[in-house]
C-alpha positions as CSV (number, residue, x, y, z in Angstrom):
1,M,10.1,-1.1,3.8
2,V,9.5,2.2,5.5
3,T,6.1,3.2,6.8
4,T,5.3,6.7,8.0
5,T,2.0,8.1,9.2
6,K,1.0,11.7,9.7
7,K,-2.1,13.8,10.2
8,T,-2.9,16.5,7.6
9,E,-5.5,19.2,7.6
10,D,-9.2,18.5,6.9
11,N,-9.3,15.3,9.0
12,N,-7.1,13.4,6.6
13,L,-4.6,10.9,7.9
14,T,-1.9,9.5,5.7
15,A,0.3,6.4,5.8
16,T,3.2,5.8,3.4
17,L,4.9,2.6,2.4
18,K,8.1,2.8,0.4
19,Y,10.1,0.2,-1.6
20,A,7.4,-2.5,-1.6
21,L,8.7,-5.4,-3.8
22,V,5.6,-5.4,-6.1
23,S,5.2,-3.6,-9.4
24,D,3.2,-0.3,-9.3
25,K,0.7,-1.6,-11.9
26,K,-0.2,-4.6,-9.8
27,M,-0.5,-2.4,-6.7
28,A,-2.7,0.1,-8.5
29,L,-5.2,-2.7,-9.4
30,I,-5.7,-3.6,-5.8
31,A,-5.8,0.0,-4.7
32,Q,-8.7,0.7,-7.0
33,M,-10.7,-2.1,-5.4
34,V,-10.3,-0.7,-1.9
35,K,-10.6,3.1,-2.7
36,G,-13.8,4.7,-1.2
37,K,-14.6,1.8,1.2
38,K,-14.8,1.9,5.0
39,V,-11.6,0.8,6.6
40,D,-13.1,-2.3,8.2
41,D,-14.5,-3.4,4.8
42,A,-11.2,-2.7,3.1
43,L,-9.2,-4.7,5.6
44,T,-11.5,-7.7,5.4
45,L,-11.4,-7.6,1.6
46,L,-7.6,-7.4,1.5
47,Q,-7.2,-10.3,3.9
48,V,-9.2,-12.6,1.5
49,L,-7.5,-11.5,-1.8
50,P,-4.7,-14.0,-2.9
51,K,-2.4,-11.3,-4.2
52,K,1.0,-10.2,-2.9
53,A,0.1,-6.5,-3.4
54,A,-2.9,-7.0,-1.1
55,K,-0.7,-8.0,1.8
56,F,1.4,-4.8,1.4
57,L,-1.7,-2.6,1.1
58,Y,-3.3,-4.3,4.1
59,K,-0.3,-3.4,6.3
60,V,-0.4,0.2,5.2
61,I,-4.1,0.7,5.8
62,K,-3.9,-1.1,9.1
63,S,-1.0,1.1,10.2
64,A,-3.0,4.3,9.3
65,Y,-6.1,2.8,11.0
66,A,-4.2,2.0,14.2
67,N,-2.6,5.5,14.4
68,A,-5.9,7.2,13.7
69,T,-7.6,5.4,16.6
70,T,-4.8,5.6,19.1
71,N,-2.9,8.8,18.4
72,A,-5.5,11.0,16.8
73,S,-8.5,9.4,18.7
74,Y,-10.8,9.3,15.7
75,D,-14.0,7.2,15.8
76,P,-13.1,3.9,14.0
77,K,-16.6,3.5,12.5
78,K,-16.4,6.8,10.6
79,L,-13.0,6.2,8.9
80,Y,-12.9,5.4,5.2
81,V,-10.2,5.1,2.6
82,H,-10.4,8.5,0.8
83,K,-7.6,8.1,-1.8
84,I,-4.6,5.8,-2.5
85,E,-1.6,7.1,-4.5
86,V,0.6,4.5,-6.1
87,W,3.8,5.4,-8.0
88,R,6.9,3.5,-9.3
89,G,9.9,3.1,-7.1
90,P,13.4,2.3,-8.2
91,K,14.1,-0.9,-10.3
92,I,16.3,-3.8,-9.2
93,Q,18.3,-5.2,-12.1
94,R,19.5,-8.7,-11.7
95,V,21.3,-11.4,-13.7
96,R,20.5,-15.1,-14.0
97,F,23.2,-17.4,-15.3
98,A,22.3,-20.0,-17.9
99,S,24.1,-22.9,-19.5
100,R,26.8,-22.4,-22.2
101,S,28.0,-19.1,-20.7
102,R,24.8,-17.2,-21.3
103,I,23.3,-14.6,-19.1
104,S,19.7,-13.6,-18.7
105,H,18.8,-10.1,-17.4
106,Y,15.7,-9.4,-15.5
107,V,14.2,-6.5,-13.6
108,K,12.2,-6.4,-10.3
109,Y,10.0,-3.4,-9.8
110,R,9.1,-1.6,-6.6
111,A,6.2,0.5,-5.6
112,F,5.5,3.4,-3.3
113,V,2.1,3.7,-1.8
114,K,0.4,6.5,0.0
115,V,-3.0,6.0,1.7
116,F,-5.3,8.8,2.8
117,L,-7.9,8.0,5.4
118,H,-10.7,10.5,5.9
119,V,-13.3,11.0,8.6
120,K,-17.0,11.5,7.6
């Protein structure tokens, strides 16, 4: 997993997570719940949710939040999650061996996530 954070124009701050081992559809469901909320509210909601995608999204938002408060010196109470982009990463194709010389194929999906924090 690779996380990068950078500041863009118009007081936006982005954080990116690549190759999260969760499907993009599952990540998008959690991202819709968090979008538009204050960062503190979003982090508390993600801590409570019993989903694997919530843990990944929590780490990305917390990374962007920490960089916004330390590096860019934004006021933590004015930050909110402006937009979350989720798209599909590469698939991992695996094989599971079964009895009587049979093989079952299965695919694991990955997700890329980009979080935009904004200052009001």
